[in-house]
C-alpha positions in Angstrom: 0.0 0.0 0.0 1.3 3.4 -0.9 0.8 6.6 1.2 0.6 10.2 0.1 3.6 12.5 0.8 3.1 14.6 3.8 4.2 18.3 3.6 6.5 19.7 6.3 4.7 20.8 9.4 5.3 24.1 11.1 8.7 24.2 12.8 10.2 21.4 10.7 11.1 22.9 7.4 9.4 26.3 7.3 8.5 28.9 9.9 6.2 30.6 10.2 3.3 28.5 8.8 2.3 30.9 6.1 2.8 29.6 2.5 1.1 32.6 0.7 1.5 36.3 1.5 0.1 39.2 -0.4 1.1 42.7 0.7 -0.8 45.7 -0.6 -1.1 43.7 -3.9 -3.2 45.2 -6.7 -3.7 44.3 -10.4 -4.8 46.6 -13.2 -5.4 45.7 -16.8 -5.1 49.0 -18.5 -7.6 51.3 -16.7 -9.6 48.4 -15.4 -9.0 47.5 -11.7 -9.1 43.7 -11.4 -8.0 43.6 -7.8 -7.7 46.6 -5.5 -4.9 46.7 -2.9 -5.2 43.5 -0.9 -3.4 41.9 2.1 -3.7 38.2 2.5 -2.0 35.4 4.4 -2.7 31.7 3.8 -1.2 29.0 6.0 -0.4 25.3 5.9 -3.1 22.8 6.6 -5.8 25.1 5.2 -8.4 25.0 2.5 -9.6 28.3 1.2 -12.7 28.9 -0.9 -12.8 32.2 -2.9 -16.3 33.3 -3.8 -17.6 36.4 -5.5 -19.6 37.8 -8.4 -18.5 37.8 -12.0 -15.4 40.0 -12.4 -14.8 40.2 -8.6 -11.1 39.2 -9.0 -11.2 35.5 -8.2 -9.2 34.2 -11.2 -6.9 37.2 -11.0 -6.1 36.4 -7.4 -5.2 32.7 -8.2 -3.1 33.8 -11.2 -1.2 36.2 -9.0 -0.4 33.5 -6.5 0.6 31.1 -9.2 3.0 33.7 -10.7 1.2 33.7 -14.0 0.8 37.4 -13.9 2.8 40.1 -12.0 1.0 42.6 -9.8 0.7 46.2 -10.8 1.9 47.0 -7.3 2.6 45.3 -4.0 4.2 41.9 -3.3 3.2 38.3 -3.7 5.3 35.8 -1.8 4.8 32.0 -2.0 6.9 29.6 0.1 7.1 26.3 -1.8 6.0 24.8 -5.1 2.7 25.7 -6.7 0.4 23.7 -8.9 -2.4 25.5 -10.8 -5.4 24.2 -12.7 -7.3 26.9 -14.6 -10.7 27.1 -16.2 -11.8 26.4 -19.7 -10.2 22.9 -20.0 -12.0 22.3 -23.3 -9.1 24.1 -24.9 -7.0 21.1 -24.1 -9.1 18.6 -26.0 -6.8 18.7 -29.0 -3.8 17.3 -27.2 -2.7 14.1 -29.0 -1.5 12.6 -25.7 -2.6 9.6 -23.6 -3.7 10.2 -20.0 -0.5 8.7 -18.7 1.5 11.2 -20.9 -0.5 14.1 -19.5 0.3 12.9 -15.9 4.0 12.5 -16.7 4.1 16.2 -17.7 3.5 17.0 -14.0 6.8 15.2 -13.1 9.1 16.4 -15.8 12.0 18.4 -14.4 13.6 19.2 -17.8 12.8 19.1 -21.5 14.5 15.6 -21.6 11.2 14.3 -20.2 12.8 11.4 -18.2 11.0 10.2 -15.0 12.3 7.9 -12.3 10.8 5.4 -9.9 9.6 8.2 -7.5 7.9 10.0 -10.4 6.1 6.8 -11.4 4.9 6.3 -7.8 3.6 9.8 -7.6 1.8 9.5 -11.0 0.1 6.2 -10.0 -0.8 7.5 -6.6 -2.5 10.6 -8.1 -4.3 8.5 -10.8 -5.7 6.3 -8.0 -6.8 9.2 -5.9 -8.6 10.8 -8.8 -10.1 7.5 -9.9 -8.5 7.5 -13.4 -6.1 4.6 -13.1 -8.2 2.7 -15.7 -7.9 5.6 -18.2 -4.1 5.8 -18.4 -3.9 4.4 -21.9 -6.9 6.4 -23.2 -6.4 9.4 -25.4 -6.9 12.6 -23.4 -9.0 14.2 -26.1 -11.5 11.3 -26.1 -12.4 11.7 -22.5 -15.6 13.3 -21.1 -15.4 16.8 -19.5 -15.4 15.3 -16.0 -12.7 12.8 -16.8 -10.5 15.4 -18.4 -10.8 17.6 -15.3 -9.9 14.8 -13.0 -6.8 14.1 -15.2 -5.7 17.7 -15.0 -6.2 17.8 -11.2 -4.3 14.5 -10.9 -1.5 16.0 -12.9 -1.4 18.9 -10.4 -1.5 16.4 -7.4 1.3 14.4 -8.9 3.7 17.4 -8.6 3.5 17.1 -4.8 3.4 20.9 -4.6 2.8 22.7 -1.4 0.2 25.0 -2.8 -2.7 23.7 -4.9 -4.7 26.3 -6.8 -7.9 25.3 -8.6 -10.0 27.8 -10.6 -13.7 26.7 -10.5 -12.6 23.0 -10.4 -16.1 21.4 -10.3 -18.2 23.8 -12.4 -20.3 21.7 -14.9 -19.0 18.4 -13.8 -20.9 15.2 -12.9 -21.5 14.5 -9.2 -18.9 11.7 -8.8 -16.2 14.0 -10.3 -17.3 16.9 -8.1 -17.0 14.7 -5.0 -13.6 13.3 -5.9 -12.1 16.7 -6.5 -13.5 18.2 -3.3 -12.0 15.2 -1.4 -8.6 16.0 -3.1 -8.8 19.5 -1.8 -9.6 18.3 1.7 -6.8 15.7 1.6 -4.2 18.3 0.4 -4.8 20.6 3.4 -5.0 17.6 5.8 -1.5 16.7 4.7 -0.1 20.1 5.5 -0.5 21.9 2.2 -2.6 24.9 1.3 -5.5 24.5 -1.2 -7.2 27.6 -2.7 -10.1 27.2 -5.0 -12.7 29.5 -6.6 -16.4 28.8 -6.7 -19.9 30.2 -7.2 -21.5 27.5 -5.1 -22.3 28.1 -1.4 -22.3 24.4 -0.6 -18.9 23.9 -2.1 -17.5 26.9 -0.2 -18.9 25.6 3.1 -16.6 22.6 2.8 -13.5 24.8 3.1 -11.8 25.7 6.3 -11.9 29.4 5.3 -13.8 31.6 2.9 -12.6 34.8 1.1 -15.5 36.9 -0.2 -14.3 39.1 -3.1 -15.8 42.3 -4.6 -12.8 43.7 -6.4 -10.9 43.3 -3.1 -11.3 41.0 0.0 -14.6 42.0 1.3 -14.7 39.5 4.1 -12.4 36.7 5.4 -13.3 34.0 7.9 -14.9 30.7 8.5 -17.9 29.6 6.2 -20.3 30.3 9.0 -18.9 33.8 9.5 -18.7 34.8 5.8 -21.6 33.1 4.1 -24.2 35.2 5.7 -27.0 37.2 4.1 -25.6 40.7 4.8 -22.1 40.0 3.4 -23.4 38.0 0.4 -25.9 40.7 -0.5 -23.1 43.3 -0.4 -20.8 41.2 -2.6 -23.5 40.2 -5.1 -25.5 43.4 -5.1 -28.5 41.9 -3.4 -28.9 39.2 -6.1 -30.6 35.9 -5.2 -29.4 32.3 -4.9 -31.0 29.1 -6.3 -30.3 25.9 -4.6 -26.7 26.1 -3.3 -25.4 28.2 -6.2 -25.4 32.0 -6.6 -27.6 32.9 -9.6 -25.0 35.3 -11.1 -22.7 32.8 -12.9 -19.4 33.6 -14.5 -20.0 31.1 -17.2 -23.7 31.5 -18.0 -24.7 34.9 -16.7 -28.2 33.8 -16.0 -30.8 36.5 -15.3 -32.8 36.2 -12.1 -36.1 35.8 -13.9 -34.8 32.7 -15.6 -34.6 30.8 -12.3 -38.1 30.0 -11.2 -36.6 28.2 -8.2 -34.7 31.2 -7.0 -35.4 32.3 -3.4 -34.8 35.3 -1.3 -31.2 35.5 -0.2 -31.9 35.9 3.5 -34.5 33.2 3.6 -32.4 30.7 1.7 -29.3 31.2 3.9 -31.4 31.0 7.1 -32.7 27.6 5.9 -29.4 26.3 4.7 -27.1 27.6 7.4 -25.2 24.4 8.5 -23.0 24.1 11.6 -19.5 23.9 10.3 -17.4 21.2 12.0 -14.0 22.9 11.8 -12.5 25.1 14.5 -11.0 28.0 12.6 -9.8 30.1 15.5 -11.5 33.3 14.2 -13.2 35.7 16.5 -15.3 36.8 13.5 -15.0 37.5 9.8 -12.3 40.0 8.9 -13.9 42.7 6.8 -11.7 44.7 4.4 -11.9 48.0 2.6 -13.6 48.2 -0.7 -12.0 48.4 -4.1 -13.6 48.9 -7.5 -15.9 46.0 -8.1 -15.7 44.6 -11.6 
């Protein structure tokens, strides 16, 4: 039986426990403010859900942490390796690679493309965790959307990175794929890593240890029970409504409220769906931040 690699605990290899630090970090695209000056610290053994309306800065925040874009001002510091899985994975359907070859890409240390025994173990372990071991010889482009997403998350897991960043990882997926990926997020933080993921779904956000509510900046930061409350959500989403466990305003579909006959009042919905979260987050209350330009 194989076991997952555990990340260093506080005091062993890194001190303090923080893996991610943003200091007065902001991001502009021309005259458009994608993220107003923001301070943020994420620690080991923590899963963080980032929720907010369309254009609130969720994807921008993840790309800044991943180092894919440089901030207009401020600092981004990450202690350890980072694995990032972005949105719009249908763009990868063309890849003429087998699933195993895609996973091997997560272990390559040079253009030579050679992998050793430890690499093979990490690949097989990730494939088993994402339930794709029986797909290794299949062509990546022939897989369903849920299968492709699990392969890409497995590729990220196989890197054994300290920080796992997932941009809307379960949007549009079948229920089994959703459950598997959410369990991967929980496992990563349980082993001492930091997992940060974006979502529009309240139920998905409630499974995290911590929630960041964005509105062009960090509007609130705390446990799910502290942040996912009617007053803060109404402020972030402009008083919009929710249907089921998903916020109606959707980054991919942009549904209008009138199209959701099952939509309910925000306050009533949250009162009836306010679960008792099992984690002890050590917060005295949600940390509310200043407002930036909401996009």
